[in-house]
N, C-alpha and C positions, 0 to 999 in steps of 0.2 A: 548573618554569616550562612553560607550554603551548607556546610557539613556533608557534602556529597562524597568527596574522596580525599584521601591523604596521599600525597605524592612526594617521593624523595628520590634523589639521584646521588650516587656515590661512585667514586673511581677507586678501583682496586688494582694493585700491581700483581695480578695473577691472571692466568688464562681463563676464558669463559668456561672451559671444562672443569677447572678447579673450583671456580665460583659456583657453578651449577651443583657440584657435589656438596659444597658447603651449605647451600640453601635448601638442598633436597634430601639429604640423608640424615637419619636420626642421630648417628654418632657425631656428626659435625654440628647439627643444630644445637645440641646440648652445650657446645663450646662457646656459643655466642648469644643464644636466645633463651629457650626454656631450660629449666634444670633437669627435666626428664622428657624423653620422647619415646613413645611406643607406637610403631607403625607396622601394619601387616604388609606383606609383599604387594597387596592390592592397593596400598596407599591409604588405608583407613586406620584410625587409632586415636591417640590422644597425646597431648603435651602437658607437662606439669610445671608449675611455678612454685618454688618453695616459699612458704608463708612465714619464714623466720621462726622455726620451732613450733609452729602451730599446724604442721602437716603440709600437704601439697594441694594447690588449687589446680585441678585438672580441667582441661578444655578439649573438646572433641576436635578432630583434625581429619580432613578428607582431601586427598590430592585430586585436583580437577584435571590438570594437564601437566605432563612432564615430557618436554621435547628438548632433550639434551643437544647441545649445550646452550640453547638460546632462550628457553621459556620454561618457567615453573610456576604453577598456580595451585592454590588450595583454598578451601573453605574451612572456617573454624568457628568455634563457640556455639555450634548447634547443640540442641539437647541430645543427651545419650539415647541411643535407640532410634533416633530419627535420621532420615537421609538429609544431607546438607543441601539446602536449596536457597534461592533468593527468598528473603523474608525471615529466615531463622539462623542465618550465619553471615559472617563477613567473607568477602572474597579478596585474597591477596594475590597479586601477580608480580612476579619478578621477570623482567626482560633483561637479557644480557647481550651487550654488544661489544665486539672487539674494539679496543681503543689503544692504539700503539702497542706497547708491550703488556697491556693490562686489559681490564674490562670496565665498561660503564654499566653499572647496575641501576635499573629504573624500577622502583617499587611503587605499586599503587594498592591501596586498600579501599574497598567500597562496601556498601551494604548498610550504612548507618540509617538512612531514611527508610529503607525497605523493611526494617524491623517493626514498624508500626508504633514506635514509641512517641511519647509527648516530646515537644521541642527541648525541654530542659534535660531529659534523659539522652536524647540524641546529641546535644551539645556536650554533655558530660562524657559520654562514651567516646565521642570524636576527640575531645581534648585528652582523655586518658590514653587512647591509642596513639595519637600524635606524639605525646610525651614518651610513650613506650618506644616507638620507632626511633625517636631522637636519641634515646638511650642505647637501644640494642643495635641499630645499624652501624654505628661507629665501632662497635665491638667486633663486627663481622670483618672489617677491613684488615686489622693486624692478624687475625686468625687465618683468613683466607691467604694472605700473603705468606704466612708461616707454612701453611699446608703446601702452597705452590713452590716454595723454596725447597721443600723436602722431596719433591718429585723429580 
């Protein structure tokens, strides 16, 4: 298996503007993906996942591009104190396209092979992230639709 990129597409009954806000702002991110999100105005920070009573697992997060309402990308999981670059982080890209009364969201995550890991580690990380996106992206849909209905 290649393990080069994870790709997903979902349709959301909310405008690209709403969906962009939901995938790019900390207060919205926490409603469908991490349990915590701390980002500076420059787009650097961290996101946290609750470990079920054993604290929070924090991951570094750096915005790469934010071109509302069509494109949002970030790098994550790089070591604290290091700049996010290919080889030490994953790159996630959200492309948003108008689709009738809603939005088609295309998500791609890359950077698995670039980490320099052995094949077994690459395969495990790829599977873990694929399963994660299969869990989290469907949570984005009703949340974004609720946000859009409130505008």
